[in-house]
PLY file of the C-alpha trace (Angstrom):
ply
format ascii 1.0
element vertex 192
property float x
property float y
property float z
element edge 191
property int vertex1
property int vertex2
end_header
61.58 58.29 -20.26
62.10 60.25 -16.78
64.38 58.48 -14.94
64.76 58.95 -11.31
68.79 59.42 -11.60
71.06 58.31 -8.74
73.03 61.51 -9.04
71.94 64.95 -7.86
68.58 65.38 -6.47
65.37 63.63 -7.36
63.72 63.90 -10.81
60.56 62.36 -10.29
57.04 63.64 -10.41
56.15 64.44 -6.68
52.43 64.00 -5.67
51.25 67.29 -3.69
53.23 70.13 -2.49
57.07 69.55 -1.92
58.68 72.05 1.12
61.12 74.27 -0.77
63.40 73.24 2.48
63.90 69.97 0.89
64.88 71.79 -2.53
68.76 71.65 -3.26
69.93 74.97 -3.63
72.76 73.76 -6.47
70.44 71.53 -9.00
67.28 72.73 -8.02
65.78 69.08 -7.44
64.06 67.49 -4.24
67.72 67.16 -2.42
69.28 63.26 -2.44
70.81 62.60 0.74
70.05 66.08 2.10
73.11 67.95 3.84
72.72 71.42 5.41
75.73 73.79 5.61
77.06 74.87 8.71
76.88 78.66 7.60
73.45 78.87 6.69
71.86 75.92 7.03
70.61 75.76 3.59
69.92 72.20 1.78
71.91 70.40 -0.99
72.16 66.97 -2.31
75.32 64.87 -0.88
76.70 65.02 -4.20
76.05 68.65 -5.36
77.70 69.98 -2.21
80.63 67.44 -2.65
81.59 68.82 -5.96
81.13 72.46 -4.49
83.45 71.75 -1.67
85.83 69.69 -3.78
86.28 72.65 -6.25
86.72 74.99 -3.22
83.86 77.10 -4.32
82.11 79.10 -1.90
78.48 78.42 -0.31
76.07 79.00 -3.20
73.30 80.09 -0.85
75.47 82.56 1.27
78.70 82.72 -0.05
80.61 82.00 2.68
84.08 80.73 1.63
84.57 77.93 4.41
81.97 75.72 5.71
81.03 71.89 6.46
77.92 70.00 5.76
76.29 67.28 7.79
73.58 64.84 6.51
70.07 66.01 7.87
68.38 62.41 8.72
65.22 64.06 9.70
64.93 65.72 5.97
66.13 62.67 4.61
63.46 60.48 6.36
60.52 63.23 5.35
61.81 63.25 1.82
61.83 59.54 1.40
58.13 59.40 2.63
57.00 61.86 -0.02
54.44 60.45 -2.57
55.84 59.99 -6.28
54.91 58.58 -9.54
56.52 55.86 -11.06
59.13 57.53 -13.47
57.90 55.37 -16.27
54.51 57.00 -16.14
54.40 58.65 -19.54
54.93 55.16 -20.76
51.69 54.14 -19.01
52.70 53.13 -15.43
50.20 53.73 -12.91
52.14 53.28 -9.82
52.30 55.74 -6.93
53.90 55.27 -3.54
56.39 56.75 -1.19
59.78 57.79 -2.55
61.69 54.93 -0.78
59.73 52.53 -2.42
60.43 53.62 -6.21
63.79 51.84 -6.88
62.03 48.68 -5.27
59.43 49.32 -7.99
61.59 49.92 -10.76
64.22 47.23 -10.38
64.41 45.05 -13.12
64.52 41.62 -11.52
62.39 42.13 -8.78
60.29 44.87 -9.08
56.79 45.35 -10.39
57.01 48.01 -12.97
56.06 46.52 -16.25
57.17 49.60 -18.16
60.72 49.56 -17.35
63.54 48.67 -19.94
65.39 45.31 -19.73
67.81 43.90 -21.68
67.02 40.96 -23.57
68.25 37.75 -21.87
69.26 36.16 -24.99
71.70 38.91 -25.68
70.39 40.82 -28.57
71.41 44.35 -27.28
68.10 45.45 -27.56
66.58 47.33 -24.46
62.50 46.20 -24.31
60.02 46.92 -21.82
59.65 44.39 -19.33
55.94 43.94 -20.13
57.18 43.09 -23.63
59.92 40.67 -23.02
57.93 37.19 -23.50
56.67 38.54 -26.78
60.22 39.80 -27.99
61.58 36.39 -26.78
58.95 34.52 -28.78
58.82 36.59 -31.98
61.20 39.03 -32.54
64.21 38.56 -31.02
66.95 37.86 -33.93
68.81 35.48 -30.84
65.63 33.39 -29.91
65.73 29.56 -30.64
64.36 29.04 -34.21
63.70 25.90 -36.38
63.66 26.21 -40.44
60.48 25.02 -41.39
61.92 23.63 -44.55
64.25 21.32 -43.16
63.95 21.39 -39.08
67.76 23.05 -39.06
67.78 24.73 -35.55
69.95 27.79 -34.64
69.14 31.50 -33.73
66.79 33.29 -36.00
69.32 35.49 -36.81
71.71 32.45 -38.12
68.56 30.56 -39.78
67.41 33.71 -41.65
70.68 35.26 -42.60
73.10 32.11 -43.11
70.91 29.12 -43.26
68.01 30.13 -45.75
70.45 31.50 -48.59
71.81 27.63 -48.82
68.90 25.60 -47.27
68.35 22.68 -50.04
64.68 22.63 -49.12
64.12 26.40 -49.02
61.37 27.02 -51.93
62.45 29.36 -54.83
60.97 30.46 -58.02
62.25 28.50 -61.18
65.04 30.96 -62.44
63.90 29.75 -66.25
60.97 31.70 -65.61
58.56 28.52 -66.63
56.37 29.91 -63.94
56.79 27.64 -61.14
56.95 29.84 -57.99
58.35 27.38 -55.42
60.64 24.68 -56.45
62.97 23.23 -53.50
66.34 24.71 -53.89
67.83 21.31 -53.85
65.58 20.22 -56.99
66.60 23.25 -59.28
69.23 21.20 -61.06
66.91 18.29 -61.82
63.93 20.91 -62.64
0 1
1 2
2 3
3 4
4 5
5 6
6 7
7 8
8 9
9 10
10 11
11 12
12 13
13 14
14 15
15 16
16 17
17 18
18 19
19 20
20 21
21 22
22 23
23 24
24 25
25 26
26 27
27 28
28 29
29 30
30 31
31 32
32 33
33 34
34 35
35 36
36 37
37 38
38 39
39 40
40 41
41 42
42 43
43 44
44 45
45 46
46 47
47 48
48 49
49 50
50 51
51 52
52 53
53 54
54 55
55 56
56 57
57 58
58 59
59 60
60 61
61 62
62 63
63 64
64 65
65 66
66 67
67 68
68 69
69 70
70 71
71 72
72 73
73 74
74 75
75 76
76 77
77 78
78 79
79 80
80 81
81 82
82 83
83 84
84 85
85 86
86 87
87 88
88 89
89 90
90 91
91 92
92 93
93 94
94 95
95 96
96 97
97 98
98 99
99 100
100 101
101 102
102 103
103 104
104 105
105 106
106 107
107 108
108 109
109 110
110 111
111 112
112 113
113 114
114 115
115 116
116 117
117 118
118 119
119 120
120 121
121 122
122 123
123 124
124 125
125 126
126 127
127 128
128 129
129 130
130 131
131 132
132 133
133 134
134 135
135 136
136 137
137 138
138 139
139 140
140 141
141 142
142 143
143 144
144 145
145 146
146 147
147 148
148 149
149 150
150 151
151 152
152 153
153 154
154 155
155 156
156 157
157 158
158 159
159 160
160 161
161 162
162 163
163 164
164 165
165 166
166 167
167 168
168 169
169 170
170 171
171 172
172 173
173 174
174 175
175 176
176 177
177 178
178 179
179 180
180 181
181 182
182 183
183 184
184 185
185 186
186 187
187 188
188 189
189 190
190 191
């Protein structure tokens, strides 16, 4: 899964040609929060240029030792208007739209991308695609509500299968005396 990370430049698949003016000279991605340098007017992501300045490095484009930067709002508007594919395209999402709409599309709570990973609401620590959440909750989540079909004991599937079934008096087990009966309720073994 290719993520549109929140650090450095946009690591997204852009539709059409992207102007080189929009590419960060440090990370070589389309610049996020594009800043231009005072020395050579080159474009950098805000985060990338912040690290360069913090580390007291010269401008990576012209090697000027001291410079400042400003947010290029014109570039920022134009970058956010670029058309992109969903970052979950490789998993099947066919959405395309403006870059400014990608984050809302991918939002796990309110977005409409069904291919983004979400945490199981039952807390089973599994990441599942949003489109598979209903099936996961009904059929495969170890923390889903589950009823023992032998005695109607209710708990999570994990507790029923790991803790309850090995002790359930109504759980069918084979005869330990090898009489050929394959399903005797555990509670009836002693009388058998």
